[in-house]
N, CA, C and O of each residue as an XYZ file, in Angstrom:
860
protein
N      10.845    -21.014     15.355
C      10.185    -20.958     14.041
C       8.973    -21.868     13.989
O       7.968    -21.542     13.357
N       9.072    -23.040     14.674
C       7.917    -23.940     14.691
C       6.732    -23.267     15.343
O       5.589    -23.501     14.950
N       6.998    -22.413     16.358
C       5.896    -21.731     17.033
C       5.143    -20.822     16.106
O       3.921    -20.706     16.200
N       5.854    -20.174     15.208
C       5.205    -19.276     14.238
C       4.227    -20.025     13.379
O       3.069    -19.627     13.255
N       4.678    -21.108     12.784
C       3.815    -21.777     11.817
C       2.744    -22.645     12.491
O       1.704    -22.916     11.892
N       2.993    -23.084     13.743
C       1.906    -23.731     14.474
C       0.768    -22.762     14.705
O      -0.402    -23.128     14.592
N       1.115    -21.508     15.032
C       0.084    -20.484     15.236
C      -0.639    -20.176     13.938
O      -1.863    -20.049     13.909
N       0.128    -20.059     12.870
C      -0.459    -19.683     11.584
C      -1.409    -20.738     11.070
O      -2.423    -20.411     10.455
N      -1.097    -22.003     11.311
C      -1.908    -23.073     10.752
C      -3.239    -23.220     11.451
O      -4.134    -23.888     10.934
N      -3.396    -22.598     12.640
C      -4.636    -22.791     13.378
C      -5.775    -21.919     12.876
O      -6.940    -22.276     13.051
N      -5.474    -20.802     12.268
C      -6.570    -19.938     11.844
C      -6.145    -19.013     10.721
O      -4.963    -18.740     10.514
N      -7.146    -18.545     10.011
C      -6.927    -17.561      8.945
C      -7.279    -16.192      9.484
O      -8.293    -16.014     10.159
N      -6.436    -15.236      9.180
C      -6.616    -13.901      9.738
C      -7.166    -12.972      8.670
O      -6.774    -13.080      7.508
N      -8.056    -12.071      9.027
C      -8.487    -11.015      8.122
C      -8.384     -9.679      8.817
O      -9.269     -9.326      9.596
N      -7.322     -8.918      8.558
C      -7.105     -7.659      9.259
C      -7.071     -6.531      8.248
O      -6.307     -6.583      7.284
N      -7.869     -5.539      8.451
C      -7.854     -4.367      7.557
C      -6.790     -3.396      8.008
O      -6.513     -3.339      9.206
N      -6.194     -2.652      7.156
C      -5.114     -1.770      7.526
C      -4.943     -0.602      6.615
O      -6.004     -0.057      6.315
N      -3.915     -0.114      6.130
C      -3.690      1.240      5.650
C      -3.092      1.356      4.253
O      -3.193      0.226      3.774
N      -2.667      1.958      3.593
C      -2.302      3.176      2.892
C      -1.423      2.989      1.652
O      -0.420      2.284      1.756
N      -1.681      3.483      0.664
C      -0.865      3.958     -0.467
C      -1.186      5.430     -0.515
O      -2.062      5.865      0.233
N      -0.530      6.242     -1.353
C      -0.836      7.661     -1.332
C      -0.940      8.164     -2.757
O      -0.004      8.001     -3.539
N      -2.053      8.768     -3.105
C      -2.247      9.222     -4.474
C      -2.921     10.575     -4.472
O      -3.384     11.028     -3.425
N      -2.989     11.231     -5.613
C      -3.672     12.513     -5.632
C      -4.051     12.957     -7.016
O      -3.836     12.255     -8.004
N      -4.625     14.147     -7.066
C      -5.215     14.591     -8.303
C      -4.889     16.053     -8.546
O      -5.250     16.908     -7.737
N      -4.213     16.358     -9.647
C      -3.943     17.746     -9.975
C      -5.089     18.372    -10.725
O      -5.424     19.525    -10.457
N      -5.705     17.669    -11.650
C      -6.855     18.231    -12.360
C      -7.645     17.091    -12.926
O      -7.286     16.573    -13.984
N      -8.699     16.675    -12.277
C      -9.493     15.531    -12.694
C     -10.628     16.038    -13.573
O     -11.388     16.919    -13.169
N     -10.742     15.482    -14.778
C     -11.778     15.916    -15.697
C     -12.832     14.842    -15.789
O     -12.619     13.803    -16.413
N     -13.984     15.094    -15.161
C     -15.094     14.168    -15.218
C     -16.382     14.967    -15.317
O     -16.437     16.102    -14.844
N     -17.436     14.393    -15.931
C     -18.691     15.110    -16.095
C     -19.256     15.561    -14.763
O     -19.345     14.776    -13.819
N     -19.635     16.817    -14.691
C     -20.341     17.413    -13.557
C     -19.512     17.471    -12.289
O     -20.043     17.765    -11.219
N     -18.180     17.187    -12.392
C     -17.312     17.250    -11.224
C     -16.075     18.057    -11.574
O     -15.452     17.812    -12.607
N     -15.705     19.024    -10.727
C     -14.521     19.831    -10.976
C     -13.603     19.760     -9.769
O     -14.034     19.952     -8.632
N     -12.329     19.482    -10.031
C     -11.323     19.428     -8.979
C     -10.283     20.491     -9.277
O      -9.860     20.637    -10.424
N      -9.865     21.235     -8.265
C      -8.860     22.252     -8.483
C      -7.547     21.618     -8.928
O      -7.176     20.567     -8.406
N      -6.830     22.224     -9.881
C      -5.560     21.656    -10.368
C      -4.471     21.713     -9.315
O      -4.559     22.445     -8.329
N      -3.428     20.903     -9.562
C      -2.225     20.876     -8.739
C      -2.505     20.514     -7.274
O      -1.816     21.003     -6.378
N      -3.509     19.662     -7.024
C      -3.728     19.191     -5.662
C      -2.981     17.894     -5.453
O      -2.699     17.172     -6.410
N      -2.660     17.596     -4.210
C      -1.915     16.371     -3.899
C      -2.339     15.863     -2.552
O      -2.839     16.615     -1.716
N      -2.135     14.576     -2.344
C      -2.416     13.957     -1.054
C      -1.095     13.719     -0.348
O      -0.138     13.243     -0.959
N      -1.038     14.045      0.930
C       0.130     13.724      1.729
C      -0.345     13.032      2.994
O      -1.328     13.443      3.611
N       0.373     11.961      3.377
C      -0.001     11.249      4.593
C       1.240     10.894      5.372
O       2.267     10.564      4.779
N       1.170     10.955      6.689
C       2.268     10.545      7.545
C       1.684      9.648      8.618
O       1.090     10.115      9.590
N       1.868      8.326      8.420
C       1.354      7.364      9.374
C      -0.118      7.583      9.650
O      -0.928      7.666      8.728
N      -0.463      7.677     10.941
C      -1.843      7.869     11.334
C      -2.090      9.305     11.786
O      -3.156      9.613     12.317
N      -1.097     10.197     11.575
C      -1.216     11.569     12.046
C      -1.587     12.486     10.896
O      -0.744     13.214     10.372
N      -2.842     12.448     10.511
C      -3.312     13.251      9.395
C      -4.320     14.262      9.894
O      -5.205     13.945     10.688
N      -4.169     15.498      9.409
C      -5.130     16.521      9.784
C      -6.362     16.413      8.928
O      -6.286     15.874      7.824
N      -7.526     16.915      9.399
C      -8.720     16.894      8.570
C      -8.574     17.807      7.376
O      -7.655     18.624      7.311
N      -9.494     17.663      6.420
C      -9.453     18.494      5.231
C      -9.452     19.961      5.637
O     -10.174     20.367      6.548
N      -8.624     20.757      4.942
C      -8.437     22.156      5.273
C      -9.227     23.043      4.335
O      -9.850     22.551      3.395
N      -9.210     24.371      4.581
C      -9.949     25.283      3.716
C      -9.474     25.230      2.277
O      -8.458     24.608      1.966
N     -10.229     25.896      1.395
C      -9.951     25.861     -0.041
C      -8.499     26.193     -0.312
O      -7.934     27.100      0.300
N      -7.892     25.448     -1.240
C      -6.507     25.661     -1.617
C      -5.545     24.754     -0.878
O      -4.388     24.632     -1.280
N      -6.002     24.098      0.220
C      -5.139     23.189      0.966
C      -5.169     21.802      0.344
O      -5.976     21.518     -0.541
N      -4.274     20.944      0.823
C      -4.191     19.588      0.297
C      -5.236     18.693      0.949
O      -5.445     18.799      2.158
N      -5.906     17.809      0.192
C      -6.863     16.888      0.802
C      -6.137     15.817      1.609
O      -5.050     15.380      1.232
N      -6.731     15.401      2.705
C      -6.128     14.381      3.572
C      -6.633     13.009      3.178
O      -7.689     12.864      2.562
N      -5.847     11.998      3.550
C      -6.246     10.614      3.328
C      -7.242     10.197      4.399
O      -7.033     10.473      5.580
N      -8.305      9.546      4.008
C      -9.306      9.053      4.946
C      -8.861      7.685      5.454
O      -9.096      6.670      4.799
N      -8.215      7.658      6.629
C      -7.638      6.418      7.141
C      -8.691      5.418      7.606
O      -8.404      4.225      7.708
N      -9.906      5.887      7.890
C     -10.966      4.965      8.272
C     -11.451      4.151      7.079
O     -12.017      3.070      7.244
N     -11.227      4.674      5.878
C     -11.680      4.010      4.669
C     -10.532      3.420      3.852
O     -10.779      2.689      2.893
N      -9.290      3.719      4.209
C      -8.128      3.301      3.429
C      -7.414      2.139      4.113
O      -7.316      2.094      5.339
N      -6.920      1.203      3.308
C      -6.249      0.023      3.867
C      -5.068     -0.421      3.022
O      -5.026     -0.189      1.813
N      -4.097     -1.072      3.685
C      -3.055     -1.854      3.016
C      -3.045     -3.224      3.702
O      -2.732     -3.329      4.887
N      -3.387     -4.259      2.954
C      -3.380     -5.630      3.458
C      -2.255     -6.424      2.791
O      -1.986     -6.243      1.603
N      -1.615     -7.283      3.535
C      -0.577     -8.163      3.007
C      -0.978     -9.607      3.319
O      -1.130     -9.974      4.484
N      -1.147    -10.416      2.285
C      -1.646    -11.777      2.472
C      -0.682    -12.802      1.877
O      -0.159    -12.625      0.777
N      -0.461    -13.878      2.635
C       0.315    -15.023      2.133
C      -0.364    -16.292      2.619
O      -1.195    -16.246      3.526
N      -0.021    -17.410      2.027
C      -0.637    -18.691      2.391
C       0.310    -19.562      3.204
O       1.497    -19.673      2.897
N      -0.237    -20.172      4.241
C       0.471    -21.209      4.973
C      -0.407    -22.446      4.975
O      -1.548    -22.410      5.436
N       0.135    -23.548      4.453
C      -0.633    -24.788      4.339
C      -1.978    -24.524      3.666
O      -3.010    -25.071      4.057
N      -1.935    -23.665      2.638
C      -3.103    -23.312      1.826
C      -4.141    -22.468      2.573
O      -5.251    -22.267      2.081
N      -3.781    -21.980      3.752
C      -4.657    -21.074      4.490
C      -4.150    -19.646      4.356
O      -2.958    -19.407      4.548
N      -5.019    -18.680      4.031
C      -4.574    -17.295      3.882
C      -4.314    -16.632      5.230
O      -5.133    -16.725      6.144
N      -3.175    -15.964      5.348
C      -2.798    -15.218      6.542
C      -2.644    -13.757      6.130
O      -1.913    -13.456      5.187
N      -3.328    -12.844      6.828
C      -3.316    -11.442      6.428
C      -2.844    -10.548      7.572
O      -3.278    -10.708      8.713
N      -1.962     -9.620      7.264
C      -1.493     -8.624      8.233
C      -1.522     -7.243      7.605
O      -1.893     -7.084      6.442
N      -1.128     -6.243      8.386
C      -1.163     -4.863      7.908
C       0.112     -4.122      8.299
O       0.825     -4.533      9.214
N       0.390     -3.028      7.597
C       1.409     -2.068      8.005
C       0.682     -0.837      8.544
O      -0.153     -0.249      7.857
N       1.008     -0.454      9.785
C       0.267      0.605     10.451
C       0.839      2.000     10.234
O       0.147      2.993     10.459
N       2.095      2.087      9.799
C       2.719      3.412      9.644
C       3.270      3.564      8.234
O       4.185      2.847      7.827
N       2.695      4.513      7.494
C       3.072      4.749      6.105
C       3.099      6.251      5.866
O       2.317      6.991      6.463
N       3.988      6.700      5.002
C       4.029      8.111      4.621
C       4.318      8.206      3.135
O       4.764      7.239      2.517
N       4.062      9.374      2.565
C       4.362      9.568      1.153
C       3.423     10.538      0.486
O       2.590     11.164      1.142
N       3.555     10.664     -0.825
C       2.676     11.523     -1.596
C       2.637     11.070     -3.043
O       3.569     10.434     -3.534
N       1.548     11.405     -3.719
C       1.404     11.106     -5.133
C       0.711     12.270     -5.822
O      -0.266     12.815     -5.310
N       1.211     12.634     -6.957
C       0.544     13.601     -7.821
C      -0.070     12.835     -8.979
O       0.608     12.036     -9.626
N      -1.348     13.070     -9.245
C      -2.014     12.324    -10.309
C      -3.064     13.184    -10.987
O      -3.870     13.845    -10.332
N      -3.041     13.162    -12.319
C      -4.013     13.879    -13.143
C      -4.533     12.878    -14.166
O      -3.779     12.431    -15.030
N      -5.811     12.522    -14.082
C      -6.343     11.502    -14.985
C      -6.302     11.952    -16.438
O      -6.320     11.115    -17.341
N      -6.247     13.253    -16.681
C      -6.135     13.755    -18.045
C      -4.702     13.662    -18.561
O      -4.470     13.639    -19.769
N      -3.728     13.610    -17.620
C      -2.309     13.525    -17.980
C      -1.618     12.511    -17.064
O      -0.751     12.887    -16.276
N      -1.990     11.243    -17.158
C      -1.432     10.251    -16.223
C       0.075     10.105    -16.317
O       0.727      9.796    -15.320
N       0.640     10.321    -17.498
C       2.083     10.158    -17.661
C       2.867     11.160    -16.824
O       4.039     10.930    -16.523
N       2.236     12.266    -16.446
C       2.901     13.280    -15.627
C       2.793     12.974    -14.136
O       3.350     13.702    -13.313
N       2.088     11.911    -13.782
C       1.893     11.574    -12.379
C       3.148     10.995    -11.734
O       4.071     10.552    -12.417
N       3.159     11.011    -10.407
C       4.316     10.486     -9.672
C       3.869     10.054     -8.281
O       3.030     10.704     -7.657
N       4.441      8.945     -7.802
C       4.088      8.430     -6.480
C       5.339      8.031     -5.717
O       6.262      7.449     -6.287
N       5.369      8.343     -4.428
C       6.421      7.901     -3.521
C       5.760      7.437     -2.233
O       5.043      8.199     -1.584
N       6.005      6.184     -1.865
C       5.400      5.594     -0.678
C       6.496      5.035      0.222
O       7.360      4.293     -0.243
N       6.470      5.388      1.515
C       7.414      4.861      2.497
C       6.645      4.102      3.571
O       5.608      4.562      4.049
N       7.163      2.933      3.945
C       6.497      2.066      4.914
C       7.457      1.751      6.059
O       8.608      1.377      5.833
N       6.973      1.906      7.281
C       7.710      1.489      8.473
C       7.466     -0.009      8.665
O       6.390     -0.408      9.109
N       8.456     -0.837      8.336
C       8.261     -2.291      8.404
C       8.035     -2.768      9.837
O       7.422     -3.813     10.053
N       8.529     -2.007     10.818
C       8.316     -2.364     12.206
C       6.877     -2.191     12.656
O       6.521     -2.589     13.765
N       6.035     -1.591     11.794
C       4.623     -1.409     12.132
C       3.765     -2.568     11.635
O       2.543     -2.530     11.773
N       4.396     -3.611     11.051
C       3.623     -4.748     10.568
C       2.912     -5.427     11.734
O       3.514     -5.664     12.781
N       1.642     -5.736     11.550
C       0.822     -6.236     12.643
C      -0.019     -7.428     12.204
O      -0.685     -7.394     11.170
N       0.028     -8.486     13.020
C      -0.857     -9.637     12.876
C      -1.767     -9.711     14.102
O      -1.679     -8.863     14.989
N      -2.630    -10.709     14.156
C      -3.626    -10.785     15.223
C      -3.037    -11.152     16.576
O      -3.679    -10.946     17.605
N      -1.830    -11.690     16.587
C      -1.237    -12.209     17.806
C       0.100    -11.512     18.079
O       0.932    -11.389     17.180
N       0.306    -11.052     19.331
C       1.513    -10.291     19.671
C       2.786    -11.103     19.474
O       3.756    -10.601     18.906
N       2.798    -12.342     19.933
C       3.979    -13.187     19.776
C       4.265    -13.468     18.313
O       5.418    -13.441     17.883
N       3.227    -13.736     17.556
C       3.363    -14.005     16.130
C       3.871    -12.780     15.382
O       4.721    -12.887     14.498
N       3.342    -11.615     15.746
C       3.791    -10.368     15.135
C       5.277    -10.147     15.385
O       6.018     -9.786     14.471
N       5.710    -10.366     16.625
C       7.118    -10.183     16.988
C       8.020    -11.111     16.183
O       9.104    -10.708     15.761
N       7.581    -12.351     15.967
C       8.399    -13.315     15.219
C       8.496    -12.946     13.742
O       9.563    -13.070     13.141
N       7.388    -12.493     13.154
C       7.417    -12.112     11.740
C       8.281    -10.867     11.518
O       8.909    -10.719     10.469
N       8.308     -9.984     12.506
C       9.169     -8.798     12.407
C      10.645     -9.139     12.611
O      11.519     -8.324     12.317
N      10.922    -10.355     13.119
C      12.275    -10.739     13.505
C      13.226    -11.001     12.356
O      12.876    -10.859     11.184
N      14.449    -11.391     12.727
C      15.559    -11.516     11.775
C      15.315    -12.562     10.694
O      15.839    -12.422      9.589
N      14.537    -13.606     10.977
C      14.305    -14.660      9.989
C      13.353    -14.230      8.875
O      13.296    -14.867      7.823
N      12.592    -13.129      9.111
C      11.582    -12.744      8.133
C      11.754    -11.291      7.706
O      12.608    -11.010      6.865
N      10.998    -10.383      8.236
C      11.129     -8.992      7.792
C      12.433     -8.350      8.271
O      12.956     -7.457      7.605
N      12.957     -8.785      9.398
C      14.201     -8.242      9.959
C      14.135     -6.717     10.036
O      14.934     -6.011      9.420
N      13.169     -6.232     10.803
C      12.905     -4.788     10.835
C      14.034     -3.999     11.490
O      14.177     -2.804     11.229
N      14.837     -4.643     12.333
C      15.977     -3.948     12.940
C      17.011     -3.579     11.883
O      17.597     -2.497     11.928
N      17.234     -4.485     10.929
C      18.202     -4.249      9.859
C      17.599     -3.472      8.706
O      18.285     -2.671      8.071
N      16.307     -3.703      8.424
C      15.637     -3.061      7.289
C      14.348     -2.400      7.774
O      13.262     -2.948      7.580
N      14.459     -1.228      8.403
C      13.289     -0.601      9.032
C      12.309      0.036      8.060
O      11.196      0.395      8.444
N      12.718      0.178      6.798
C      11.856      0.866      5.835
C      11.691      0.064      4.550
O      12.600     -0.646      4.119
N      10.518      0.194      3.952
C      10.269     -0.251      2.574
C       9.810      0.969      1.797
O       9.247      1.901      2.370
N      10.054      0.964      0.476
C       9.777      2.180     -0.291
C       9.376      1.840     -1.715
O       9.958      0.952     -2.338
N       8.378      2.552     -2.227
C       8.003      2.459     -3.631
C       8.100      3.842     -4.258
O       7.588      4.822     -3.718
N       8.772      3.906     -5.417
C       8.879      5.156     -6.178
C       8.477      4.863     -7.611
O       9.068      4.001     -8.261
N       7.485      5.569     -8.101
C       6.997      5.310     -9.458
C       7.942      5.892    -10.501
O       8.647      6.870    -10.252
N       7.936      5.268    -11.668
C       8.721      5.771    -12.800
C       7.842      6.078    -14.003
O       8.257      6.828    -14.887
N       6.627      5.511    -14.059
C       5.712      5.746    -15.177
C       4.300      5.342    -14.781
O       4.099      4.366    -14.059
N       3.323      6.109    -15.267
C       1.914      5.772    -15.094
C       1.272      5.766    -16.472
O       1.327      6.759    -17.198
N       0.661      4.634    -16.827
C       0.103      4.451    -18.167
C      -1.376      4.101    -18.065
O      -1.766      3.287    -17.228
N      -2.196      4.710    -18.910
C      -3.621      4.397    -18.938
C      -3.848      2.994    -19.475
O      -3.289      2.613    -20.503
N      -4.683      2.219    -18.762
C      -5.023      0.868    -19.198
C      -6.475      0.783    -19.662
O      -6.944     -0.289    -20.042
N      -7.184      1.907    -19.634
C      -8.558      1.951    -20.108
C      -9.580      1.697    -19.017
O      -9.328      0.947    -18.074
N     -10.743      2.334    -19.154
C     -11.881      2.098    -18.266
C     -11.537      2.368    -16.799
O     -11.868      1.576    -15.916
N     -10.864      3.504    -16.553
C     -10.539      3.888    -15.186
C      -9.416      3.106    -14.550
O      -9.255      3.134    -13.330
N      -8.636      2.406    -15.356
C      -7.531      1.596    -14.835
C      -6.197      2.148    -15.336
O      -6.102      2.701    -16.431
N      -5.171      1.980    -14.501
C      -3.835      2.487    -14.811
C      -2.791      1.464    -14.398
O      -3.001      0.694    -13.461
N      -1.664      1.458    -15.101
C      -0.519      0.638    -14.724
C       0.559      1.570    -14.179
O       1.036      2.459    -14.885
N       0.935      1.364    -12.930
C       1.924      2.213    -12.278
C       3.219      1.417    -12.143
O       3.312      0.500    -11.327
N       4.204      1.773    -12.942
C       5.511      1.108    -12.895
C       6.420      1.862    -11.935
O       6.310      3.078    -11.780
N       7.317      1.125    -11.296
C       8.248      1.780    -10.390
C       9.182      0.788     -9.738
O       9.221     -0.386    -10.106
N       9.943      1.278     -8.754
C      10.905      0.446     -8.034
C      10.407      0.238     -6.600
O      10.085      1.193     -5.893
N      10.352     -1.027     -6.192
C       9.976     -1.382     -4.832
C      11.225     -1.858     -4.090
O      11.899     -2.795     -4.518
N      11.515     -1.201     -2.980
C      12.637     -1.595     -2.132
C      12.095     -2.227     -0.857
O      11.350     -1.601     -0.103
N      12.485     -3.486     -0.631
C      12.025     -4.245      0.529
C      13.149     -5.153      0.992
O      13.778     -5.830      0.179
N      13.405     -5.172      2.291
C      14.428     -6.057      2.849
C      15.797     -5.795      2.212
O      16.599     -6.714      2.051
N      16.053     -4.536      1.855
C      17.334     -4.139      1.284
C      17.514     -4.424     -0.191
O      18.584     -4.159     -0.739
N      16.480     -4.965     -0.858
C      16.552     -5.262     -2.284
C      15.572     -4.372     -3.048
O      14.461     -4.113     -2.585
N      15.999     -3.912     -4.220
C      15.166     -3.052     -5.056
C      14.886     -3.750     -6.379
O      15.810     -4.132     -7.097
N      13.603     -3.913     -6.697
C      13.185     -4.561     -7.938
C      12.147     -3.708     -8.652
O      11.412     -2.947     -8.023
N      12.097     -3.844     -9.978
C      11.067     -3.175    -10.769
C       9.742     -3.930    -10.631
O       9.710     -5.156    -10.729
N       8.657     -3.197    -10.407
C       7.331     -3.791    -10.308
C       6.339     -2.938    -11.094
O       6.614     -1.782    -11.414
N       5.184     -3.524    -11.397
C       4.087     -2.792    -12.028
C       2.830     -3.052    -11.206
O       2.440     -4.202    -11.004
N       2.200     -1.982    -10.734
C       1.000     -2.100     -9.906
C      -0.222     -1.714    -10.741
O      -0.330     -0.560    -11.155
N      -1.146     -2.644    -11.002
C      -2.407     -2.274    -11.658
C      -3.287     -1.531    -10.649
O      -3.545     -2.028     -9.553
N      -3.743     -0.340    -11.031
C      -4.537      0.497    -10.128
C      -5.819      0.920    -10.829
O      -5.796      1.326    -11.991
N      -6.938      0.824    -10.118
C      -8.204      1.343    -10.641
C      -8.549      2.632     -9.911
O      -8.231      2.796     -8.733
N      -9.210      3.551    -10.629
C      -9.535      4.862    -10.073
C     -11.019      5.149    -10.245
O     -11.576      4.947    -11.324
N     -11.657      5.622     -9.178
C     -13.032      6.093     -9.257
C     -13.134      7.389     -8.470
O     -12.288      7.689     -7.628
N     -14.179      8.151     -8.755
C     -14.386      9.404     -8.044
C     -15.867      9.568     -7.722
O     -16.733      9.364     -8.573
N     -16.134      9.942     -6.471
C     -17.497     10.241     -6.034
C     -17.474     11.641     -5.448
O     -16.905     11.861     -4.379
N     -18.086     12.583     -6.138
C     -17.986     13.973     -5.713
C     -16.548     14.427     -5.735
O     -15.877     14.330     -6.763
N     -16.055     14.934     -4.584
C     -14.666     15.381     -4.495
C     -13.777     14.353     -3.797
O     -12.671     14.677     -3.365
N     -14.260     13.113     -3.686
C     -13.478     12.043     -3.079
C     -12.918     11.125     -4.151
O     -13.655     10.632     -5.004
N     -11.617     10.900     -4.104
C     -10.956     10.000     -5.053
C     -10.659      8.659     -4.372
O     -10.292      8.609     -3.198
N     -10.825      7.579     -5.136
C     -10.582      6.237     -4.606
C      -9.663      5.483     -5.557
O      -9.898      5.457     -6.765
N      -8.621      4.874     -5.012
C      -7.661      4.106     -5.794
C      -7.525      2.708     -5.175
O      -7.394      2.567     -3.959
N      -7.557      1.686     -6.024
C      -7.395      0.309     -5.568
C      -6.333     -0.386     -6.418
O      -6.314     -0.243     -7.640
N      -5.456     -1.136     -5.763
C      -4.424     -1.858     -6.494
C      -4.079     -3.169     -5.822
O      -4.227     -3.313     -4.608
N      -3.617     -4.129     -6.613
C      -3.176     -5.423     -6.093
C      -1.813     -5.735     -6.708
O      -1.662     -5.745     -7.930
N      -0.826     -5.989     -5.852
C       0.530     -6.280     -6.319
C       1.007     -7.604     -5.742
O       1.314     -7.673     -4.552
N       1.079     -8.672     -6.563
C       1.689     -9.929     -6.107
C       3.218     -9.817     -6.206
O       3.745     -9.334     -7.208
N       3.909    -10.256     -5.181
C       5.369    -10.280     -5.218
C       5.863    -11.638     -4.728
O       5.116    -12.393     -4.105
N       7.118    -11.938     -5.012
C       7.788    -13.135     -4.505
C       8.634    -12.735     -3.307
O       9.542    -11.914     -3.436
N       8.346    -13.310     -2.137
C       9.135    -12.968     -0.953
C      10.581    -13.424     -1.103
O      11.490    -12.779     -0.581
N      10.803    -14.537     -1.816
C      12.157    -15.034     -2.024
C      12.988    -14.074     -2.870
O      14.189    -13.924     -2.644
N      12.358    -13.431     -3.833
C      13.090    -12.453     -4.645
C      13.589    -11.280     -3.811
O      14.614    -10.676     -4.128
N      12.865    -10.964     -2.750
C      13.284     -9.888     -1.853
C      14.057    -10.409     -0.636
O      14.457     -9.630      0.229
N      14.263    -11.726     -0.574
C      15.027    -12.299      0.525
C      14.291    -12.322      1.849
O      14.918    -12.308      2.908
N      12.965    -12.357      1.803
C      12.163    -12.376      3.030
C      11.812    -13.817      3.386
O      10.987    -14.436      2.715
N      12.424    -14.350      4.426
C      12.127    -15.697      4.887
C      12.824    -16.773      4.069
O      13.212    -16.532      2.926
N      12.983    -17.952      4.645
C      13.625    -19.074      3.951
C      12.655    -19.778      3.010
O      11.449    -19.534      3.052
N      13.183    -20.644      2.171
C      12.322    -21.498      1.354
C      11.550    -22.433      2.286
O      12.065    -22.886      3.309
N      10.304    -22.706      1.904
C       9.466    -23.522      2.773
C       8.420    -24.262      1.963
O       7.863    -23.726      1.005
N       8.157    -25.511      2.361
C       7.081    -26.271      1.729
C       5.722    -25.863      2.278
O       4.694    -26.108      1.648
N       5.719    -25.242      3.451
C       4.464    -24.846      4.071
C       4.067    -23.411      3.749
O       2.880    -23.106      3.628
N       5.042    -22.540      3.612
C       4.770    -21.117      3.413
C       4.947    -20.766      1.939
O       6.023    -20.961      1.373
N       3.896    -20.254      1.327
C       3.947    -19.908     -0.096
C       4.940    -18.778     -0.347
O       5.118    -17.889      0.486
N       5.569    -18.831     -1.488
C       6.492    -17.771     -1.877
C       5.737    -16.505     -2.280
O       6.244    -15.398     -2.104
N       4.543    -16.662     -2.812
C       3.764    -15.521     -3.291
C       3.151    -14.741     -2.129
O       2.541    -15.317     -1.228
N       3.325    -13.424     -2.168
C       2.714    -12.515     -1.208
C       1.908    -11.494     -2.001
O       2.397    -10.947     -2.990
N       0.681    -11.236     -1.573
C      -0.187    -10.300     -2.287
C      -0.395     -9.054     -1.433
O      -0.890     -9.130     -0.309
N      -0.009     -7.913     -1.982
C      -0.226     -6.618     -1.330
C      -1.471     -5.993     -1.946
O      -1.516     -5.738     -3.149
N      -2.471     -5.751     -1.123
C      -3.728     -5.179     -1.600
C      -3.883     -3.771     -1.040
O      -3.841     -3.561      0.172
N      -4.064     -2.807     -1.947
C      -4.094     -1.400     -1.573
C      -5.462     -0.789     -1.839
O      -6.057     -1.007     -2.895
N      -5.949     -0.033     -0.884
C      -7.185      0.735     -1.070
C      -6.976      2.122     -0.489
O      -6.621      2.263      0.681
N      -7.196      3.149     -1.305
C      -6.996      4.529     -0.874
C      -8.254      5.341     -1.138
O      -8.801      5.319     -2.241
N      -8.706      6.054     -0.120
C      -9.819      6.994     -0.286
C      -9.443      8.313      0.351
O      -8.934      8.342      1.472
N      -9.690      9.406     -0.353
C      -9.327     10.716      0.161
C     -10.492     11.352      0.900
O     -11.658     11.025      0.680
N     -10.128     12.284      1.797
C     -11.123     13.131      2.432
C     -11.439     14.277      1.472
O     -10.511     14.935      1.000
N     -12.706     14.543      1.163
C     -13.023     15.622      0.237
C     -12.734     16.986      0.830
O     -12.905     17.197      2.031
N     -12.299     17.908     -0.004
C     -12.133     19.280      0.432
C     -13.513     19.893      0.691
O     -14.474     19.533      0.011
N     -13.634     20.808      1.655
C     -14.944     21.414      1.934
C     -15.405     22.323      0.806
O     -16.485     22.908      0.886
């Protein structure tokens, strides 16, 4: 364990990574028309390009990220999850009818150093052998005004399920939809890692999603 935090204290990491999953059934915006009942589906990094009219838009993985940041000795440490799957239905005109389901392969968590990554995935922290998956399922989406939404749901991590609310902002450029969200969580509430004077309890999950436009 000392090896982990000796490594962490030497440098701050900034790693970009992947994915939440959202979509649009009928987006009503000036001068832009989106076909109704469309959805985004993603499976890890194996996504097909945008298909002909009537098909589902793909997630643009080159532009989409999921970052996870925590502090050690007041230094920010950032890693990513490389394998994610799920789908979301979203209509900005009817946000309450929206729904999101996100699945994460916890064994895909990656830091800048191979040894450090292996230790964080180990039994003292994420324990990916015992808890190979994390999951978010929405229960309500509420408009917060000015292109912002509150997405309530259940987050399951490390075998524990808690209610969370994710603030999400939405923008659209042409036929491309972009969603951004930040979710602070307590690792202790989910039983991830021991109490520590060096490692902050707060973990911030930062989500950025951009879709591939339909042709």
